[in-house]
N, C-alpha and C positions, 0 to 999 in steps of 0.2 A: 559087693561089700567092700572090696579094695578101694574103690573109687570113692566111697563115702569117707573112709579114714583120711585119704590125700585131701579131699575136700575140707574136712574139719582141720587138718593140719594147716592149710592153706588160710581159713578163716581165723585159726588161732594166731597165726604170724601176723596177719592183717590187723587183728585187734592189738597185738603187741606192739607193732609198729605205729599204730595210732595213738596208744599210751606213751611210747617214747617221745612221739611229737608233741603231745600235750605237756609232758614232763620237762623236756629239755630244750625245746625251743623258747619258750618264755624266758627261761635263764639265759640262754645265749643272746637274745634280743635285750634284755636288760643290762646285760655286761657290755654290748655293743653301743647301746645309747648313752649319751653324755648326760650326767645330772645337773649340769649347767645350762642355762639358756644363753641367749645372745647377751652382749653387754648392755647394760641399761644407760639410758641418756636422760630420760624425762621422769617427772615426779612419778612416785609410785604410790598406788593407793593400798594402803595397809588394811583398811576397813574402817567402818564406824566413824567415817569422817576424817580420819588421820592418813596423812601424807608424809612421805619422805623424799628427798632428793638423794638418790642413791651416789655413792662416792664413784668417781671416774674409774672406769675398768671393772666395776663391780658386775658380778652375774646372779641371775636368781637361781636358787637351788630348786629345780623343777620337781624334785621328789617330795619336799615338804612345804612348799608355798602354795597359798591360795590367796593371791592378791584380791583385795576387795572383800575377803570374808573374814579377815582378822589375823591371818598367819601369813608371814614374810620371813623368808631366811635368803639373806645376801651372803656372797662369797667374795672377799676382797682382801687384798694384801696379807694372804695367809691366815686370815681369820673368818669366822663365821659370825654374822650379825643377825640373831633371831629376834624378830619383832612379833609382839602379840597386841591386837588391840580388842578392847572389849568395851561394852556400857556396864555401868554401875549404878547404884543408887546410894545416895547419901554423899558425904564428904571423901575428899581425895586421900586423907591421911588413913582411914581405915583399909581403903584399897591398897595402898603403898605397903601398910603393914602385913596384909594378906599375901601380897607378892613377895615380899622379903621372906616370910615364912615358908612359902613354896619352894623358895630356892632350897632352903635347908630340908624340908621335909621330902620333897620330890627328888632332888637332885643331888643331895649330900654336899650343898655348899654352905659354907660358913661366911657371914658377913665380917670383913677385916676392918675394924675400925668404925667411925661414925660415917653415916651417909653425909654427902656435900649437896649443898643446894645447886640446883640445874635450872637454867633459863635458856630457852631455845631463842633463835633470832626473830620468832613470831611472837614471843612473849608467853609461851607455854611454860609453866612452872614444874617442877618435880625435883627428884633427887638422883645421885648416882653414887655407886660405891664398888669397892673391889671385893671380889668373892675368892675364896680359897676353898680347894676341896678337903672336905674333912678327913678322909682316909683313901685308901686305894680302891675302895668300893664305890666312889663318887661317880654318879652318872655323867657329869661334865667336868671338863678341865677348870683350872682357875680362870678367873674371867672378870669382867667389868660389867655392871648392870645400870639402866637407867629406867626410872619410872616417872612418866609424865601424865598430868591429868589436866583436864578442862571440861567444866561442866560435868557431864555424866559419862565421859569417855576417858580411858585410861590405855596407855601405851606403855608395855614393858619391852625393853630392849636387853638382851644378853648377848655379850660379845666374848668369844672363847676361841682359842687359847690366847690369853693375855695374863703378864703377871700381876698387874693390877690397872687401875684406870690411867695413871700417871704415864704409862707407856701404851696408851692406844695410838694406832696409826692415825696421823692427822686427818686423813680422808675419812676416817670412821667417825671421828669427833666431829668434824664438819657435818658429816651427814646426820649424826644424831642432833646437833643444834639446828637442823633444817627441818626438824618434825614438825608439822603444822596439826592442829585439831580443829576442825570446822566449829565456828563459833566461840572460839578463845579469844578473850579480849586483850 
């Protein structure tokens, strides 16, 4: 009978050790691994036929990025450049209006002033503007956005934290100007 008690205690400790391994090890591994990939040097596929030439020295945030599927997050010069590409139906203006509404509704960011026209080096057109956090509960910091459309593809870029678009790092402005959308004239 006493042997059974020790046996049960042993298996109980073994089970407890297994649970500790399942709970603790993933957290330790996650903390030990970097969130940033290697420096990027070649054009990066955002998705839906959209590409960007990442700024020199930028790194891909590997936790939030899915290159080629519409979500890319670049880390460079102390800012985060969050790029999202998707297809849409109809005209680019309703797409842009929807994206602006999402900044306010989902992230608590308010458009500061009027959007400015934007044209990339490849001729893709759109707009850019500055965003400010509405209150202390905003999901994101102040930033700058860009919305580009060509055909039935749209790209939204959100750069945070920056005071406004006028103070974007040159490397980030150049990267946004490098965005290409397949089929754009």
